[in-house]
N, C-alpha and C positions, 0 to 999 in steps of 0.2 A: 419593278416594284416601286411603290411610293417611298419617298425618302423621309416623309414627315411622320411624327407622332400624332399630329393633329389630323382631323378629318372634317371636311365640310359636310353639313347636312345636305342630303339629297333626297330624291323621290323615294318614298316607301315602295317596297315591292308588294304589289297586290295580286300578281298572278305570274305563272310561268311565261305567259305571252310576253310580258314586259321584258324578260330576260332574253327571249328569242329576238324581239324587236331590237335589242341592243346590237346584235350582230348585223341586222338589217341596216341599221343606221351607219354602219362602217362601210357600206358599198360605195364605190367610186366609179365614175365613168372611165372609159378606156384611156383617154388622154391624160388622166390624172393619177395613173398607177405609179407608185414609187417603191423604193426599197431602202432598207437600212441595215447596216452591219453592227454586230456587237463582237468585240474581241477581248477576251480575258487573257491576261498574262500572269505567270508566276514570277514572284520576286525572290531573289537570293542575294546574299552578300557576294561580292566578287571573290572568287576562289574558295567558296564554301557552299555546302549544301544545307546549311542551317536555315530554319524558317526566320522570317523578318517580323518582329513584333510591331505593333502600332507605335509604341512609346519609344523614346530615345532619340538621340541626334541623327541616327541613320535609320530611323523607323519609317513605317508607312505614313504616319502622320506628318513627319518631316518632309517626306516626298510630296504629299499633297500641298503643304504650305509653301514649298519651293516652287511648285507649279502655279499656284494661285495667281501671282502677278502677271502671268502670260495670257490674260484675257478671260479669266474665270472668276466666278463668284463663289466663295466657299459656302458650304452648307453645313449647318449644325442643327441637331434635333431641338436643342434649346440654346439660349444665349451662352450658357455656361458649359455646354457639351463640346467635345472635341470635333474638329472638322471631319466629316465622313464622306463627303463628295464635293465635286466641283462642277458648277454649271456654266456653260459658255455665256458670256455677256451677249454675244450675237450668235444666233443659230440655236439649234436644239440639242447639240451634243452634251453628254454628261460623262464625267469620270466618276465612277463609284467603286465601292469595295465589296467583294464577296467575303464570306465569313472568315476565311483563312488568309485574307490579305490579297487575294487575287485582284489584280488591278484591271478594271474593265472600262473600255470605251463603249458607251451606247451612243452610236453615231446619229447624225441627222438623217432624215429621209431625203433621198434624191431620185431624180428620174433615171439616172444612169449608174451602172456599176462602177465606172471609172471615177465618178465623182465621190462615191462612197469610199472607194480605194484611196483616192488622193487625200481625203480627210483622215483616214487611218494612218497613211504614211506620215502625214504632218504630225499627227498625234504621237506616233512611235518615235519620231525624231526628237520631239520635245521631251517626252518622258525619258527616253534613253539618255539624253544630255543631263537632265536633272538627276536621274538615278546615278549616273556615273559620278557626279559631284559628291554624292553621299556614299560612294563605295558599294552601290547596288547594281544589279543587272536584271534584265528581263529575259525570261526563258519561255519559249512557246512549246509546251507539251500539254497533253491531255490530262496528265495525273503526275503528282509529285513522285519522282522516281525513288526517293528515299524518305525515311521518317514515317511516323505513324500519327494518328489523330491525337494521341496522348502528348505528343511533343509540340503540337501546333498552338500558336496564339489565336485569340479571337478578336475580331475587330469590334470597336465599341458602338455597336448599333443595336438599339433596343429590339428591333424585329428579330435579330439573330439570337438574342438572348432567349426569347420565347421559343423560337424554332429549335434551339439547342435542347430545350426540354421536351418539346412535343414530337418532333419528327422521329427521334430514336424509339418512341413508343410504337412506331409503325414499321420500322425496318432496321436491321442491325448494321447496315452500311450507310445510314443517313448522315452520320458525322463525316464519313469519308467523302461523301458527295459535297457537303458543305465546305470542308476544309481543304481537300486534296485535289479537286478536279478544276479543269479550265477548258473552255470551249470557244468555238467560233459560231456565230449564228447569223442568220439573215431573215429579215421580216419583209413580207410582201403584202400587196393589196389584192382585193378581189372586186369584181363588177356587180355580182348579184349572187343569190344563193347557189344557183347551178354552178357558177364559175368557182365559188368558194369550195363547194363539194369536190369538183373535179381537181382543183389544185391541191387540196388537202389530201385526197386519196392518192394522187400521183406522187406527192412527196412521201407519204407513208410507205407506198409500195416500193419506191426507189431508195428509201433511206438506208437500207443495208448496203447498197452499192456505194452510196456516198460515204457511209461509215468506213467501208473498206479503203476508199480513196484517201480519207482523212485520218485513218487509224494511226495514232501517234502517242500511245500510252501503254507500252508493253512491260514496264518495270514497276514493281511494288516493293517498297522496303529494301531496295537494292538488288532485287532478283527478278528474273523473268516471271511473269504471272501466268503464262499459258494463254494469254489473250493479247492480240495486237492492240485492242482498244479496251483496256481495263476500265477506263472511265465509263464506257457504255455498260460494262458488266455491273458496275456499282449500282446503277439505277434499278436493277432487279430487286434490291433489298433496301429500298428507301421507303416506298409505300405503294403497294400494288393497286390501290384505289385511285391514285393520282398520277402514275407513271406508265411508260410503255406505249402500247398501241390500243386504240379502241377497236373492239370486234366490228363495230359498224363501218370501219374503214374498208372492210373486206367482204361484207355480205351484201353491199348495195343499199344499206339503210341509212347511211350517213346523211346528216342535215344539220341545220342550225339547232333544231330541237333535240336531235340526238346528242349533240355535244352538251347542251344545257342539261339534259337528263343525266348524262354521265357525270358531269361536274357537280350536280346537286347531291350525289351519293358519296362524294369524298368528304371526310371529316374536316372540320374547321381546324386550321392551325392557330388562328387567333381571331379576335375581334378588337378593333380599336375603339376605345371608349374613354373620353375625358383624359386624353394624353397618356393612356395606358394600353398595353397589349394584354387582353384577357384570353382565357382558354376554356370556353365552355365545351363540354364533351358532347358535341352535336355534329351531325352532318349538316350541310347547307339545307338540305331538304327538311330536316327536323327544325332547323332554325326558322325556315319559312312557315312551317306548320305551327310551331310553338311560340315563336318570338323570343325575345331575350329581355328580361327585366320589364316585362309588360309592353315592349315596343316591338313592331315588326322590323325585319332587317330592311335596309335601303340599298340603293344602287352602289353606294360607296363600299358597302360590305361585299357585294357581289364582285366589284372590281378587285378588291383585295383578295377574295377567294380565287378568282381566275388567275391571279399572279402567283398562287401557291400550288398550282397544278403543273405537272411536268411531263406531259406526254411527249413522244418523239416529234409530234407536230402539234403545236399549241395555237388555239384561237384566242385572241383578245379583240382588239380593233384591227389586227393584222394577222396573217398566217406566219407563225414563227417556226423556222426550220432549225431543229435543236440537235441533230444527230451527229455533228462533226466535232472531233477532237480539236483543240486549239492547234493551229499551225502558224507558220510564219506569215509575214505580210502578204507575200505573193499568193499563198494558198488561201488566205482570208479574202483577198480581193477576187480570186477565182470563184469563191463561194457565191458572192453576189452575182457574178456573170453567169455561173452555171444555172441558177434558178431563174434569173431574169430571162435567159435564152429559152429555158424549157417552158416556163409558166406564162410568159407574156407574149408569146408567139403562137397563134392558133395551130399552125401546122406542126410545130415542135411539140405542143401539148398532145396532139393526136398521136404523134410518133412515140412519145414517152409512155402513153397508155398501152401501146403495143410492144414495148420493149421486153417485158417480162411475162412469163406465163401467169395466168390468174391463179393466185394461191389462196387457200383458206387461211383463216386467222392462225390455226395451229401450224400449218405449213410455213407461213410467213415468220412466225416466231423461231422456227428451226433455221430458216434462212438468215434471219437476223443474228442468231447465235453463231452460225458459221462465219458470217462476215466479221464479227468482232473477234473471233478466235483466230481465223486464218487470213483475214484480209483479202488482198487481191489474189492470193494463192488458192483461195477456196473455190467451190463450185455450187451452182444451183442446179441439181440434176446433172445434165451433161454440159451445162453452160459454164464456162470458165469466167470467174468473177472479173478478171482483168479485161476480158473481151467485152463483157457487159458494161464495164466502166468506160472503155474506149468509145463504145456506141453512145453511152449516155452523154459523154462530153461532146461527141460528134453531133448529137441532136441539139445540144445547147448551142454549139457553134453555128450550125445552120440557121437556128432560130435568130441568133444575134445578127447574122449577116443579112437576114431579111429585115430585122427590126432596127438595128443600129450597129453597123459593122465596127465602129470605133471601140465597142466593148469587147469584141471577139478576141483580141490578143491577150486579154486577161486570163483566158482559158489555157494558155500554153503550159503553165506549170502543172495543171491537172492532166493534160494530154501526155506530158512527159512521165508523170507518175504511173498512169495507166499503161503506157508503152513499156515501162520498166518491169511490169508485172509484180512490183513490190510496193506494199504500203510504206509510208514513211517510217513506221515502227520497225520495219526490217533493217533500215539503215542504223537506227539506234541499237538494236539488238546485236548487229554485227560489230559495231564499235564497242559495245559493252563486252562481248565475247573476247575481243582482243585485249581490252583493258578495263576491268570491272570497277575502276574507281569512279565515284560520282562525278568528278570533274569531267570525265571523258564525255558523258552524254550531256551534261549541262553546257559545256562549251559548244557542243555540236548544235544545241537547240537555242543558244543565246541570240538575242536580237543584235 
């Protein structure tokens, strides 16, 4: 998402074709395909499960200010506003805040997964040291295991203030998503429309298997939730028009235009105008047809709108893989290697397309629900999920051995999880069953 209240004037949108061409402009030749990692972490005081506010000597703001001299430029919405992000003086990495203080690295784009992993390792080392000086710790889980949205602080970012008002109109767990969840994501490139379609559909179809491998959020308000990935469950009740899966992923009709048409029917969460976030009650399609205050929308409005859509696989200028719970550094590095190996090697992509039986949209939703409830212990028909996960990791490894063997060892943590037949959540639940104090699971998941 954009950090800024301001918006540059850009080209007015005169037709849907202009929106479609935006995806076409993101195409890259084979030798220029890159990937980037995003890694969100939860913050807690050492020895406590309390939320960390922005304010105060040991708050999130203090952590940002302590990190700033380490090669970052602080970002403020206005000169008088508090620091809400840090941007690398060199490179493209950004440290930003999710609404509940989740601490996120949006990494630089790299050609290899190991470069992205190395950047994240360096980031974690730096943040862990700074957090320790403030009596804070980083925890890698997909959902805060204790507390409720009512107990959570909000970060001082204008976009979040308007989303706090608008998203709950669409779903009763919208605030849970904003305040309580954390994820790991990977972004990847495509060569042309056909390549984008293949990659997006493969990611969508395999996302439940990935979710089972990364399921790491079984506890809600101090108790088992019935899901190994409650973070994934939360998205059901955020906004059905902008979350989940597109039916076009499964019926052979997906294309640039199909994504555009789907996106246009989602309601606006905001419009940026003259340093303010406004909330017209319009879908983007209605905005295009009617305009706003006598003016047509422009491409900056479309870019903002795309950033407020949250499907399991999202298109912007990259394919964003969004279905993994936050995991530790090794699991996050493996995420980049997994999808590089599958999507950037032609043979691996062919194999991935054949891994699962072809499911209808409805059948896939049922599979998705099984994966987030049962994790690697679940089944797809007669297929055991842990075996599907083993083969998925194997496809990625073979792809990397053909493409760039030095990335292949990053997959070892995923291979170990699949071979154990247990999602990471099972380890947390086992520890909780022995000792249900919050400190038990927080210590287990601390960086």
